[in-house]
N, CA and C atoms of all chains as a GROMACS GRO file, in nm:
protein
  624
    1UNK      N    1   3.880   8.081   9.998
    1UNK     CA    2   3.958   8.108  10.118
    1UNK      C    3   4.098   8.046  10.103
    2UNK      N    4   4.106   7.912  10.090
    2UNK     CA    5   4.238   7.858  10.059
    2UNK      C    6   4.240   7.833   9.910
    3UNK      N    7   4.355   7.790   9.858
    3UNK     CA    8   4.363   7.760   9.716
    3UNK      C    9   4.342   7.610   9.693
    4UNK      N   10   4.285   7.540   9.787
    4UNK     CA   11   4.256   7.396   9.779
    4UNK      C   12   4.148   7.372   9.674
    5UNK      N   13   4.175   7.289   9.571
    5UNK     CA   14   4.075   7.266   9.468
    5UNK      C   15   4.046   7.119   9.448
    6UNK      N   16   4.103   7.032   9.529
    6UNK     CA   17   4.084   6.889   9.509
    6UNK      C   18   3.937   6.852   9.524
    7UNK      N   19   3.890   6.767   9.438
    7UNK     CA   20   3.754   6.716   9.453
    7UNK      C   21   3.650   6.799   9.379
    8UNK      N   22   3.680   6.921   9.347
    8UNK     CA   23   3.582   7.001   9.275
    8UNK      C   24   3.582   6.958   9.129
    9UNK      N   25   3.469   6.978   9.062
    9UNK     CA   26   3.469   6.949   8.920
    9UNK      C   27   3.562   7.051   8.853
   10UNK      N   28   3.609   7.015   8.733
   10UNK     CA   29   3.709   7.101   8.669
   10UNK      C   30   3.656   7.242   8.643
   11UNK      N   31   3.530   7.249   8.601
   11UNK     CA   32   3.473   7.381   8.570
   11UNK      C   33   3.467   7.467   8.696
   12UNK      N   34   3.420   7.406   8.804
   12UNK     CA   35   3.410   7.478   8.931
   12UNK      C   36   3.549   7.518   8.979
   13UNK      N   37   3.645   7.426   8.963
   13UNK     CA   38   3.782   7.453   9.008
   13UNK      C   39   3.844   7.568   8.930
   14UNK      N   40   3.819   7.570   8.798
   14UNK     CA   41   3.874   7.679   8.716
   14UNK      C   42   3.815   7.813   8.757
   15UNK      N   43   3.683   7.815   8.778
   15UNK     CA   44   3.615   7.938   8.821
   15UNK      C   45   3.669   7.985   8.955
   16UNK      N   46   3.688   7.889   9.045
   16UNK     CA   47   3.738   7.921   9.179
   16UNK      C   48   3.878   7.979   9.171
   17UNK      N   49   3.962   7.919   9.087
   17UNK     CA   50   4.100   7.967   9.071
   17UNK      C   51   4.100   8.111   9.020
   18UNK      N   52   4.015   8.138   8.920
   18UNK     CA   53   4.009   8.275   8.865
   18UNK      C   54   3.962   8.373   8.971
   19UNK      N   55   3.853   8.337   9.041
   19UNK     CA   56   3.798   8.426   9.144
   19UNK      C   57   3.900   8.452   9.254
   20UNK      N   58   3.967   8.343   9.297
   20UNK     CA   59   4.059   8.355   9.409
   20UNK      C   60   4.185   8.431   9.369
   21UNK      N   61   4.230   8.412   9.243
   21UNK     CA   62   4.347   8.486   9.194
   21UNK      C   63   4.317   8.635   9.195
   22UNK      N   64   4.199   8.672   9.146
   22UNK     CA   65   4.159   8.813   9.145
   22UNK      C   66   4.157   8.869   9.286
   23UNK      N   67   4.100   8.791   9.380
   23UNK     CA   68   4.091   8.837   9.519
   23UNK      C   69   4.230   8.852   9.580
   24UNK      N   70   4.319   8.756   9.551
   24UNK     CA   71   4.455   8.761   9.606
   24UNK      C   72   4.532   8.882   9.551
   25UNK      N   73   4.517   8.907   9.419
   25UNK     CA   74   4.585   9.022   9.358
   25UNK      C   75   4.532   9.152   9.417
   26UNK      N   76   4.399   9.160   9.436
   26UNK     CA   77   4.339   9.279   9.495
   26UNK      C   78   4.392   9.299   9.637
   27UNK      N   79   4.405   9.188   9.710
   27UNK     CA   80   4.453   9.195   9.848
   27UNK      C   81   4.597   9.249   9.853
   28UNK      N   82   4.682   9.193   9.769
   28UNK     CA   83   4.823   9.236   9.768
   28UNK      C   84   4.833   9.384   9.728
   29UNK      N   85   4.757   9.422   9.624
   29UNK     CA   86   4.760   9.561   9.577
   29UNK      C   87   4.717   9.658   9.685
   30UNK      N   88   4.603   9.631   9.747
   30UNK     CA   89   4.550   9.720   9.850
   30UNK      C   90   4.643   9.724   9.970
   31UNK      N   91   4.698   9.608  10.006
   31UNK     CA   92   4.785   9.600  10.125
   31UNK      C   93   4.913   9.680  10.105
   32UNK      N   94   4.973   9.668   9.986
   32UNK     CA   95   5.098   9.740   9.958
   32UNK      C   96   5.074   9.891   9.969
   33UNK      N   97   4.965   9.938   9.907
   33UNK     CA   98   4.934  10.082   9.912
   33UNK      C   99   4.906  10.125  10.056
   34UNK      N  100   4.827  10.044  10.129
   34UNK     CA  101   4.789  10.079  10.267
   34UNK      C  102   4.911  10.088  10.357
   35UNK      N  103   4.998   9.987  10.350
   35UNK     CA  104   5.118   9.985  10.436
   35UNK      C  105   5.208  10.103  10.403
   36UNK      N  106   5.222  10.132  10.272
   36UNK     CA  107   5.306  10.245  10.230
   36UNK      C  108   5.252  10.376  10.288
   37UNK      N  109   5.123  10.398  10.273
   37UNK     CA  110   5.063  10.524  10.320
   37UNK      C  111   5.072  10.536  10.472
   38UNK      N  112   5.039  10.429  10.543
   38UNK     CA  113   5.038  10.435  10.690
   38UNK      C  114   5.179  10.453  10.746
   39UNK      N  115   5.279  10.385  10.688
   39UNK     CA  116   5.414  10.391  10.744
   39UNK      C  117   5.491  10.516  10.702
   40UNK      N  118   5.464  10.562  10.578
   40UNK     CA  119   5.547  10.672  10.525
   40UNK      C  120   5.480  10.810  10.533
   41UNK      N  121   5.348  10.814  10.536
   41UNK     CA  122   5.282  10.944  10.522
   41UNK      C  123   5.210  10.990  10.647
   42UNK      N  124   5.206  10.905  10.750
   42UNK     CA  125   5.140  10.938  10.876
   42UNK      C  126   5.003  11.004  10.852
   43UNK      N  127   4.911  10.930  10.794
   43UNK     CA  128   4.780  10.988  10.757
   43UNK      C  129   4.693  11.014  10.880
   44UNK      N  130   4.590  11.102  10.866
   44UNK     CA  131   4.498  11.122  10.979
   44UNK      C  132   4.421  10.992  11.011
   45UNK      N  133   4.359  10.992  11.129
   45UNK     CA  134   4.293  10.870  11.178
   45UNK      C  135   4.188  10.818  11.080
   46UNK      N  136   4.107  10.909  11.024
   46UNK     CA  137   3.998  10.861  10.936
   46UNK      C  138   4.053  10.795  10.810
   47UNK      N  139   4.168  10.843  10.762
   47UNK     CA  140   4.230  10.778  10.645
   47UNK      C  141   4.284  10.640  10.684
   48UNK      N  142   4.346  10.632  10.804
   48UNK     CA  143   4.399  10.504  10.852
   48UNK      C  144   4.288  10.401  10.867
   49UNK      N  145   4.172  10.448  10.919
   49UNK     CA  146   4.056  10.357  10.934
   49UNK      C  147   4.010  10.309  10.797
   50UNK      N  148   4.004  10.403  10.702
   50UNK     CA  149   3.962  10.369  10.565
   50UNK      C  150   4.057  10.267  10.502
   51UNK      N  151   4.187  10.286  10.523
   51UNK     CA  152   4.286  10.194  10.466
   51UNK      C  153   4.276  10.055  10.532
   52UNK      N  154   4.250  10.055  10.663
   52UNK     CA  155   4.236   9.926  10.734
   52UNK      C  156   4.115   9.849  10.680
   53UNK      N  157   4.004   9.921  10.660
   53UNK     CA  158   3.883   9.855  10.608
   53UNK      C  159   3.906   9.810  10.463
   54UNK      N  160   3.976   9.895  10.386
   54UNK     CA  161   4.004   9.860  10.246
   54UNK      C  162   4.092   9.735  10.238
   55UNK      N  163   4.185   9.720  10.335
   55UNK     CA  164   4.273   9.603  10.334
   55UNK      C  165   4.196   9.475  10.363
   56UNK      N  166   4.087   9.487  10.440
   56UNK     CA  167   4.006   9.369  10.472
   56UNK      C  168   3.905   9.338  10.362
   57UNK      N  169   3.875   9.439  10.279
   57UNK     CA  170   3.770   9.423  10.177
   57UNK      C  171   3.793   9.307  10.080
   58UNK      N  172   3.920   9.286  10.033
   58UNK     CA  173   3.939   9.172   9.941
   58UNK      C  174   3.898   9.036  10.002
   59UNK      N  175   3.892   9.030  10.135
   59UNK     CA  176   3.846   8.905  10.198
   59UNK      C  177   3.702   8.877  10.158
   60UNK      N  178   3.626   8.984  10.128
   60UNK     CA  179   3.487   8.965  10.082
   60UNK      C  180   3.487   8.897   9.944
   61UNK      N  181   3.586   8.933   9.861
   61UNK     CA  182   3.598   8.868   9.730
   61UNK      C  183   3.633   8.720   9.748
   62UNK      N  184   3.718   8.693   9.848
   62UNK     CA  185   3.754   8.554   9.876
   62UNK      C  186   3.631   8.477   9.926
   63UNK      N  187   3.552   8.543  10.008
   63UNK     CA  188   3.429   8.481  10.059
   63UNK      C  189   3.333   8.451   9.943
   64UNK      N  190   3.325   8.546   9.848
   64UNK     CA  191   3.239   8.526   9.731
   64UNK      C  192   3.288   8.408   9.648
   65UNK      N  193   3.420   8.400   9.630
   65UNK     CA  194   3.479   8.288   9.555
   65UNK      C  195   3.446   8.156   9.623
   66UNK      N  196   3.458   8.155   9.757
   66UNK     CA  197   3.431   8.034   9.834
   66UNK      C  198   3.284   7.992   9.819
   67UNK      N  199   3.193   8.090   9.830
   67UNK     CA  200   3.050   8.058   9.822
   67UNK      C  201   3.012   8.009   9.682
   68UNK      N  202   3.071   8.072   9.579
   68UNK     CA  203   3.043   8.028   9.440
   68UNK      C  204   3.091   7.886   9.420
   69UNK      N  205   3.206   7.855   9.476
   69UNK     CA  206   3.260   7.720   9.463
   69UNK      C  207   3.171   7.620   9.535
   70UNK      N  208   3.128   7.659   9.654
   70UNK     CA  209   3.043   7.570   9.734
   70UNK      C  210   2.913   7.538   9.661
   71UNK      N  211   2.856   7.641   9.596
   71UNK     CA  212   2.731   7.621   9.522
   71UNK      C  213   2.750   7.531   9.401
   72UNK      N  214   2.873   7.531   9.346
   72UNK     CA  215   2.901   7.453   9.226
   72UNK      C  216   2.932   7.306   9.255
   73UNK      N  217   2.961   7.275   9.381
   73UNK     CA  218   2.998   7.137   9.415
   73UNK      C  219   2.875   7.049   9.426
   74UNK      N  220   2.895   6.917   9.413
   74UNK     CA  221   2.782   6.826   9.436
   74UNK      C  222   2.761   6.810   9.588
   75UNK      N  223   2.652   6.745   9.625
   75UNK     CA  224   2.612   6.743   9.766
   75UNK      C  225   2.713   6.675   9.858
   76UNK      N  226   2.780   6.573   9.808
   76UNK     CA  227   2.879   6.503   9.891
   76UNK      C  228   3.002   6.592   9.916
   77UNK      N  229   3.052   6.653   9.807
   77UNK     CA  230   3.168   6.741   9.821
   77UNK      C  231   3.137   6.859   9.913
   78UNK      N  232   3.014   6.910   9.899
   78UNK     CA  233   2.973   7.023   9.982
   78UNK      C  234   2.972   6.981  10.130
   79UNK      N  235   2.925   6.861  10.155
   79UNK     CA  236   2.921   6.812  10.292
   79UNK      C  237   3.062   6.800  10.350
   80UNK      N  238   3.155   6.747  10.268
   80UNK     CA  239   3.294   6.734  10.313
   80UNK      C  240   3.353   6.871  10.347
   81UNK      N  241   3.332   6.967  10.256
   81UNK     CA  242   3.388   7.100  10.276
   81UNK      C  243   3.331   7.166  10.402
   82UNK      N  244   3.200   7.152  10.421
   82UNK     CA  245   3.137   7.217  10.535
   82UNK      C  246   3.173   7.148  10.667
   83UNK      N  247   3.188   7.017  10.663
   83UNK     CA  248   3.235   6.946  10.784
   83UNK      C  249   3.375   6.993  10.821
   84UNK      N  250   3.460   7.006  10.717
   84UNK     CA  251   3.597   7.050  10.741
   84UNK      C  252   3.598   7.193  10.795
   85UNK      N  253   3.508   7.276  10.742
   85UNK     CA  254   3.500   7.414  10.790
   85UNK      C  255   3.456   7.418  10.937
   86UNK      N  256   3.364   7.330  10.974
   86UNK     CA  257   3.318   7.323  11.113
   86UNK      C  258   3.433   7.280  11.204
   87UNK      N  259   3.510   7.181  11.158
   87UNK     CA  260   3.626   7.135  11.237
   87UNK      C  261   3.725   7.249  11.253
   88UNK      N  262   3.754   7.320  11.141
   88UNK     CA  263   3.850   7.429  11.145
   88UNK      C  264   3.804   7.540  11.239
   89UNK      N  265   3.676   7.574  11.233
   89UNK     CA  266   3.622   7.679  11.321
   89UNK      C  267   3.635   7.637  11.467
   90UNK      N  268   3.608   7.510  11.494
   90UNK     CA  269   3.618   7.461  11.632
   90UNK      C  270   3.764   7.463  11.680
   91UNK      N  271   3.856   7.418  11.595
   91UNK     CA  272   3.997   7.412  11.634
   91UNK      C  273   4.053   7.552  11.659
   92UNK      N  274   4.029   7.643  11.562
   92UNK     CA  275   4.083   7.779  11.574
   92UNK      C  276   4.014   7.852  11.690
   93UNK      N  277   3.883   7.835  11.702
   93UNK     CA  278   3.809   7.900  11.811
   93UNK      C  279   3.857   7.852  11.947
   94UNK      N  280   3.866   7.722  11.966
   94UNK     CA  281   3.911   7.668  12.094
   94UNK      C  282   4.058   7.700  12.121
   95UNK      N  283   4.138   7.698  12.014
   95UNK     CA  284   4.280   7.730  12.027
   95UNK      C  285   4.301   7.872  12.076
   96UNK      N  286   4.233   7.967  12.010
   96UNK     CA  287   4.249   8.108  12.050
   96UNK      C  288   4.190   8.133  12.188
   97UNK      N  289   4.080   8.066  12.218
   97UNK     CA  290   4.016   8.079  12.349
   97UNK      C  291   4.111   8.030  12.459
   98UNK      N  292   4.172   7.916  12.434
   98UNK     CA  293   4.264   7.858  12.533
   98UNK      C  294   4.388   7.945  12.551
   99UNK      N  295   4.441   7.996  12.437
   99UNK     CA  296   4.560   8.079  12.448
   99UNK      C  297   4.529   8.209  12.522
  100UNK      N  298   4.407   8.258  12.505
  100UNK     CA  299   4.365   8.376  12.580
  100UNK      C  300   4.374   8.354  12.730
  101UNK      N  301   4.330   8.238  12.776
  101UNK     CA  302   4.341   8.206  12.918
  101UNK      C  303   4.486   8.192  12.961
  102UNK      N  304   4.568   8.130  12.874
  102UNK     CA  305   4.710   8.113  12.907
  102UNK      C  306   4.778   8.249  12.922
  103UNK      N  307   4.740   8.345  12.834
  103UNK     CA  308   4.795   8.481  12.844
  103UNK      C  309   4.754   8.546  12.975
  104UNK      N  310   4.625   8.530  13.010
  104UNK     CA  311   4.573   8.598  13.129
  104UNK      C  312   4.625   8.536  13.258
  105UNK      N  313   4.626   8.404  13.264
  105UNK     CA  314   4.657   8.337  13.392
  105UNK      C  315   4.803   8.297  13.407
  106UNK      N  316   4.869   8.268  13.295
  106UNK     CA  317   5.004   8.212  13.306
  106UNK      C  318   5.110   8.298  13.238
  107UNK      N  319   5.073   8.424  13.209
  107UNK     CA  320   5.168   8.519  13.149
  107UNK      C  321   5.235   8.469  13.022
  108UNK      N  322   5.158   8.395  12.941
  108UNK     CA  323   5.212   8.356  12.811
  108UNK      C  324   5.232   8.481  12.727
  109UNK      N  325   5.331   8.480  12.632
  109UNK     CA  326   5.362   8.603  12.557
  109UNK      C  327   5.243   8.656  12.476
  110UNK      N  328   5.232   8.788  12.472
  110UNK     CA  329   5.133   8.853  12.387
  110UNK      C  330   5.180   8.840  12.243
  111UNK      N  331   5.088   8.805  12.153
  111UNK     CA  332   5.125   8.796  12.011
  111UNK      C  333   5.078   8.924  11.942
  112UNK      N  334   5.174   8.991  11.874
  112UNK     CA  335   5.140   9.116  11.805
  112UNK      C  336   5.038   9.090  11.695
  113UNK      N  337   4.943   9.181  11.682
  113UNK     CA  338   4.842   9.174  11.575
  113UNK      C  339   4.776   9.036  11.567
  114UNK      N  340   4.747   8.979  11.682
  114UNK     CA  341   4.698   8.841  11.686
  114UNK      C  342   4.568   8.822  11.606
  115UNK      N  343   4.483   8.926  11.604
  115UNK     CA  344   4.355   8.912  11.532
  115UNK      C  345   4.376   8.895  11.382
  116UNK      N  346   4.489   8.950  11.332
  116UNK     CA  347   4.518   8.936  11.188
  116UNK      C  348   4.541   8.791  11.149
  117UNK      N  349   4.577   8.708  11.249
  117UNK     CA  350   4.613   8.569  11.219
  117UNK      C  351   4.494   8.474  11.226
  118UNK      N  352   4.380   8.523  11.276
  118UNK     CA  353   4.265   8.434  11.293
  118UNK      C  354   4.213   8.384  11.157
  119UNK      N  355   4.194   8.475  11.063
  119UNK     CA  356   4.140   8.437  10.932
  119UNK      C  357   4.236   8.344  10.856
  120UNK      N  358   4.367   8.381  10.845
  120UNK     CA  359   4.460   8.287  10.780
  120UNK      C  360   4.465   8.152  10.850
  121UNK      N  361   4.459   8.153  10.985
  121UNK     CA  362   4.463   8.027  11.061
  121UNK      C  363   4.340   7.942  11.028
  122UNK      N  364   4.227   8.010  11.014
  122UNK     CA  365   4.103   7.938  10.980
  122UNK      C  366   4.115   7.873  10.841
  123UNK      N  367   4.168   7.950  10.744
  123UNK     CA  368   4.185   7.897  10.607
  123UNK      C  369   4.282   7.780  10.606
  124UNK      N  370   4.393   7.796  10.676
  124UNK     CA  371   4.496   7.692  10.679
  124UNK      C  372   4.440   7.565  10.745
  125UNK      N  373   4.375   7.582  10.860
  125UNK     CA  374   4.322   7.467  10.932
  125UNK      C  375   4.211   7.400  10.852
  126UNK      N  376   4.135   7.480  10.778
  126UNK     CA  377   4.028   7.426  10.693
  126UNK      C  378   4.087   7.332  10.587
  127UNK      N  379   4.199   7.376  10.527
  127UNK     CA  380   4.266   7.294  10.426
  127UNK      C  381   4.313   7.161  10.485
  128UNK      N  382   4.373   7.168  10.603
  128UNK     CA  383   4.421   7.046  10.671
  128UNK      C  384   4.302   6.956  10.706
  129UNK      N  385   4.196   7.018  10.759
  129UNK     CA  386   4.079   6.941  10.803
  129UNK      C  387   4.015   6.869  10.685
  130UNK      N  388   4.018   6.931  10.566
  130UNK     CA  389   3.960   6.866  10.448
  130UNK      C  390   4.027   6.732  10.420
  131UNK      N  391   4.158   6.729  10.439
  131UNK     CA  392   4.233   6.605  10.415
  131UNK      C  393   4.180   6.493  10.504
  132UNK      N  394   4.162   6.524  10.632
  132UNK     CA  395   4.118   6.421  10.728
  132UNK      C  396   3.970   6.385  10.708
  133UNK      N  397   3.887   6.484  10.679
  133UNK     CA  398   3.744   6.455  10.658
  133UNK      C  399   3.727   6.370  10.533
  134UNK      N  400   3.799   6.403  10.426
  134UNK     CA  401   3.792   6.324  10.302
  134UNK      C  402   3.834   6.179  10.326
  135UNK      N  403   3.938   6.164  10.406
  135UNK     CA  404   3.989   6.030  10.433
  135UNK      C  405   3.885   5.943  10.503
  136UNK      N  406   3.802   6.008  10.584
  136UNK     CA  407   3.699   5.935  10.659
  136UNK      C  408   3.594   5.875  10.564
  137UNK      N  409   3.577   5.936  10.447
  137UNK     CA  410   3.475   5.888  10.352
  137UNK      C  411   3.531   5.791  10.248
  138UNK      N  412   3.663   5.758  10.261
  138UNK     CA  413   3.721   5.669  10.159
  138UNK      C  414   3.701   5.523  10.198
  139UNK      N  415   2.203   5.282  10.548
  139UNK     CA  416   2.128   5.242  10.429
  139UNK      C  417   2.218   5.157  10.337
  140UNK      N  418   2.161   5.049  10.284
  140UNK     CA  419   2.237   4.966  10.190
  140UNK      C  420   2.202   5.003  10.046
  141UNK      N  421   2.293   4.973   9.955
  141UNK     CA  422   2.259   4.997   9.814
  141UNK      C  423   2.328   4.895   9.724
  142UNK      N  424   2.276   4.880   9.604
  142UNK     CA  425   2.329   4.782   9.506
  142UNK      C  426   2.401   4.853   9.391
  143UNK      N  427   2.449   4.971   9.422
  143UNK     CA  428   2.508   5.054   9.316
  143UNK      C  429   2.626   4.984   9.244
  144UNK      N  430   2.712   4.923   9.325
  144UNK     CA  431   2.832   4.862   9.267
  144UNK      C  432   2.794   4.746   9.173
  145UNK      N  433   2.698   4.664   9.218
  145UNK     CA  434   2.653   4.550   9.136
  145UNK      C  435   2.588   4.599   9.008
  146UNK      N  436   2.498   4.694   9.021
  146UNK     CA  437   2.427   4.746   8.904
  146UNK      C  438   2.523   4.812   8.805
  147UNK      N  439   2.621   4.880   8.859
  147UNK     CA  440   2.720   4.946   8.774
  147UNK      C  441   2.803   4.840   8.700
  148UNK      N  442   2.841   4.736   8.772
  148UNK     CA  443   2.922   4.629   8.712
  148UNK      C  444   2.842   4.558   8.601
  149UNK      N  445   2.713   4.537   8.624
  149UNK     CA  446   2.628   4.472   8.522
  149UNK      C  447   2.626   4.549   8.391
  150UNK      N  448   2.642   4.679   8.403
  150UNK     CA  449   2.638   4.764   8.283
  150UNK      C  450   2.777   4.800   8.232
  151UNK      N  451   2.879   4.746   8.297
  151UNK     CA  452   3.019   4.776   8.261
  151UNK      C  453   3.052   4.925   8.267
  152UNK      N  454   2.995   4.991   8.365
  152UNK     CA  455   3.025   5.134   8.383
  152UNK      C  456   3.133   5.148   8.488
  153UNK      N  457   3.223   5.240   8.466
  153UNK     CA  458   3.320   5.274   8.571
  153UNK      C  459   3.254   5.374   8.667
  154UNK      N  460   3.319   5.397   8.777
  154UNK     CA  461   3.266   5.499   8.871
  154UNK      C  462   3.260   5.635   8.802
  155UNK      N  463   3.361   5.661   8.719
  155UNK     CA  464   3.364   5.790   8.648
  155UNK      C  465   3.247   5.800   8.550
  156UNK      N  466   3.214   5.688   8.481
  156UNK     CA  467   3.100   5.688   8.388
  156UNK      C  468   2.971   5.723   8.462
  157UNK      N  469   2.951   5.655   8.576
  157UNK     CA  470   2.829   5.679   8.653
  157UNK      C  471   2.827   5.824   8.706
  158UNK      N  472   2.944   5.868   8.749
  158UNK     CA  473   2.953   6.006   8.800
  158UNK      C  474   2.912   6.106   8.692
  159UNK      N  475   2.957   6.082   8.568
  159UNK     CA  476   2.921   6.169   8.456
  159UNK      C  477   2.770   6.170   8.433
  160UNK      N  478   2.711   6.050   8.439
  160UNK     CA  479   2.566   6.040   8.414
  160UNK      C  480   2.486   6.111   8.525
  161UNK      N  481   2.542   6.110   8.646
  161UNK     CA  482   2.471   6.171   8.759
  161UNK      C  483   2.509   6.317   8.780
  162UNK      N  484   2.611   6.361   8.706
  162UNK     CA  485   2.664   6.496   8.721
  162UNK      C  486   2.715   6.521   8.864
  163UNK      N  487   2.787   6.422   8.916
  163UNK     CA  488   2.852   6.438   9.046
  163UNK      C  489   2.998   6.394   9.030
  164UNK      N  490   3.078   6.409   9.135
  164UNK     CA  491   3.218   6.369   9.127
  164UNK      C  492   3.232   6.218   9.147
  165UNK      N  493   3.346   6.164   9.101
  165UNK     CA  494   3.370   6.021   9.118
  165UNK      C  495   3.380   5.986   9.266
  166UNK      N  496   3.434   6.077   9.346
  166UNK     CA  497   3.446   6.054   9.490
  166UNK      C  498   3.308   6.035   9.553
  167UNK      N  499   3.208   6.108   9.498
  167UNK     CA  500   3.072   6.096   9.551
  167UNK      C  501   3.016   5.957   9.524
  168UNK      N  502   3.038   5.907   9.401
  168UNK     CA  503   2.991   5.773   9.366
  168UNK      C  504   3.058   5.669   9.456
  169UNK      N  505   3.188   5.686   9.476
  169UNK     CA  506   3.262   5.593   9.561
  169UNK      C  507   3.208   5.594   9.705
  170UNK      N  508   3.183   5.714   9.758
  170UNK     CA  509   3.134   5.726   9.896
  170UNK      C  510   2.995   5.662   9.911
  171UNK      N  511   2.912   5.675   9.808
  171UNK     CA  512   2.778   5.615   9.812
  171UNK      C  513   2.791   5.462   9.804
  172UNK      N  514   2.874   5.416   9.710
  172UNK     CA  515   2.891   5.270   9.692
  172UNK      C  516   2.941   5.202   9.819
  173UNK      N  517   3.035   5.266   9.886
  173UNK     CA  518   3.094   5.204  10.005
  173UNK      C  519   3.006   5.224  10.129
  174UNK      N  520   2.894   5.292  10.112
  174UNK     CA  521   2.802   5.312  10.223
  174UNK      C  522   2.847   5.418  10.322
  175UNK      N  523   2.950   5.496  10.283
  175UNK     CA  524   3.000   5.601  10.374
  175UNK      C  525   2.911   5.725  10.368
  176UNK      N  526   2.838   5.736  10.258
  176UNK     CA  527   2.752   5.854  10.240
  176UNK      C  528   2.618   5.811  10.182
  177UNK      N  529   2.511   5.856  10.246
  177UNK     CA  530   2.376   5.830  10.196
  177UNK      C  531   2.331   5.950  10.111
  178UNK      N  532   2.293   5.926   9.987
  178UNK     CA  533   2.256   6.039   9.901
  178UNK      C  534   2.124   6.102   9.944
  179UNK      N  535   2.106   6.226   9.902
  179UNK     CA  536   1.979   6.294   9.928
  179UNK      C  537   1.869   6.226   9.844
  180UNK      N  538   1.745   6.256   9.877
  180UNK     CA  539   1.634   6.195   9.802
  180UNK      C  540   1.639   6.232   9.652
  181UNK      N  541   1.662   6.361   9.618
  181UNK     CA  542   1.672   6.394   9.475
  181UNK      C  543   1.781   6.316   9.402
  182UNK      N  544   1.898   6.300   9.468
  182UNK     CA  545   2.006   6.224   9.403
  182UNK      C  546   1.972   6.076   9.394
  183UNK      N  547   1.905   6.024   9.497
  183UNK     CA  548   1.864   5.883   9.495
  183UNK      C  549   1.767   5.858   9.378
  184UNK      N  550   1.675   5.950   9.357
  184UNK     CA  551   1.581   5.938   9.244
  184UNK      C  552   1.655   5.947   9.110
  185UNK      N  553   1.756   6.033   9.106
  185UNK     CA  554   1.835   6.047   8.984
  185UNK      C  555   1.909   5.917   8.953
  186UNK      N  556   1.963   5.856   9.060
  186UNK     CA  557   2.033   5.728   9.044
  186UNK      C  558   1.936   5.621   8.991
  187UNK      N  559   1.815   5.618   9.050
  187UNK     CA  560   1.713   5.522   9.007
  187UNK      C  561   1.680   5.542   8.859
  188UNK      N  562   1.671   5.668   8.819
  188UNK     CA  563   1.638   5.700   8.680
  188UNK      C  564   1.749   5.655   8.585
  189UNK      N  565   1.874   5.677   8.625
  189UNK     CA  566   1.988   5.637   8.542
  189UNK      C  567   1.989   5.485   8.522
  190UNK      N  568   1.958   5.410   8.627
  190UNK     CA  569   1.957   5.264   8.617
  190UNK      C  570   1.823   5.210   8.564
  191UNK      N  571   1.723   5.296   8.555
  191UNK     CA  572   1.592   5.254   8.505
  191UNK      C  573   1.523   5.156   8.598
  192UNK      N  574   1.543   5.176   8.728
  192UNK     CA  575   1.484   5.087   8.828
  192UNK      C  576   1.409   5.167   8.934
  193UNK      N  577   1.313   5.103   9.002
  193UNK     CA  578   1.250   5.173   9.114
  193UNK      C  579   1.354   5.194   9.226
  194UNK      N  580   1.339   5.298   9.299
  194UNK     CA  581   1.439   5.336   9.400
  194UNK      C  582   1.459   5.228   9.506
  195UNK      N  583   1.349   5.154   9.537
  195UNK     CA  584   1.359   5.052   9.643
  195UNK      C  585   1.435   4.927   9.596
  196UNK      N  586   1.458   4.916   9.465
  196UNK     CA  587   1.540   4.804   9.416
  196UNK      C  588   1.690   4.839   9.420
  197UNK      N  589   1.719   4.962   9.451
  197UNK     CA  590   1.859   5.004   9.460
  197UNK      C  591   1.899   5.027   9.607
  198UNK      N  592   1.812   5.094   9.679
  198UNK     CA  593   1.841   5.127   9.819
  198UNK      C  594   1.748   5.050   9.913
  199UNK      N  595   1.804   5.006  10.025
  199UNK     CA  596   1.719   4.941  10.126
  199UNK      C  597   1.766   4.980  10.266
  200UNK      N  598   1.673   4.974  10.359
  200UNK     CA  599   1.704   5.010  10.496
  200UNK      C  600   1.796   4.903  10.558
  201UNK      N  601   1.899   4.946  10.627
  201UNK     CA  602   1.998   4.854  10.686
  201UNK      C  603   1.932   4.752  10.778
  202UNK      N  604   1.846   4.799  10.869
  202UNK     CA  605   1.784   4.709  10.969
  202UNK      C  606   1.691   4.609  10.902
  203UNK      N  607   1.613   4.658  10.803
  203UNK     CA  608   1.521   4.571  10.732
  203UNK      C  609   1.600   4.465  10.656
  204UNK      N  610   1.711   4.506  10.592
  204UNK     CA  611   1.793   4.413  10.516
  204UNK      C  612   1.854   4.307  10.606
  205UNK      N  613   1.899   4.350  10.724
  205UNK     CA  614   1.959   4.254  10.819
  205UNK      C  615   1.855   4.157  10.870
  206UNK      N  616   1.734   4.206  10.895
  206UNK     CA  617   1.624   4.121  10.945
  206UNK      C  618   1.586   4.015  10.841
  207UNK      N  619   1.594   4.054  10.714
  207UNK     CA  620   1.556   3.963  10.606
  207UNK      C  621   1.658   3.852  10.586
  208UNK      N  622   1.786   3.878  10.629
  208UNK     CA  623   1.893   3.779  10.605
  208UNK      C  624   1.890   3.662  10.701
   0.00000   0.00000   0.00000
């Protein structure tokens, strides 16, 4: 999910880097083609749906990379990563939930394509949370 | 849970990295166990006992029992 590799054994880290690089390249490739087709060619709805799903598909490769890395870590590292993921899920979940109420009750601005930002926000917050969770075990 | 990992490691002149290699875990894991911030799983505790060639109860002890004995 993120490119954070601290704490992993070198072999696991190398595998993760390769897997994640492939997923990132696939994501960029699919996204460039999808945006080009949708903006320039005005495709029918079923093609647009297919392109939207195809753009999300590389996230499955990222998920696979993450799970392979998790399986390769020792039990302590795995615990740190999963605790950080739980913190990130709670922060992003509560944050988006709260902002939803602010939009509804207090006319806070609507954010365009807000759902697109949930996954990156989760990855980013996960990386930050790892720093704090790791510090707790030092 | 208390443990004597640091003492046992020092007796053998092993660094944290040496012990981590023998246990096939990261150095951070050894450090977290030594400082009592992380209690290892039973399989890892047995592996540690095997590496030191000691019974598991000579390495790990219950915190409350240890305090009561002092």
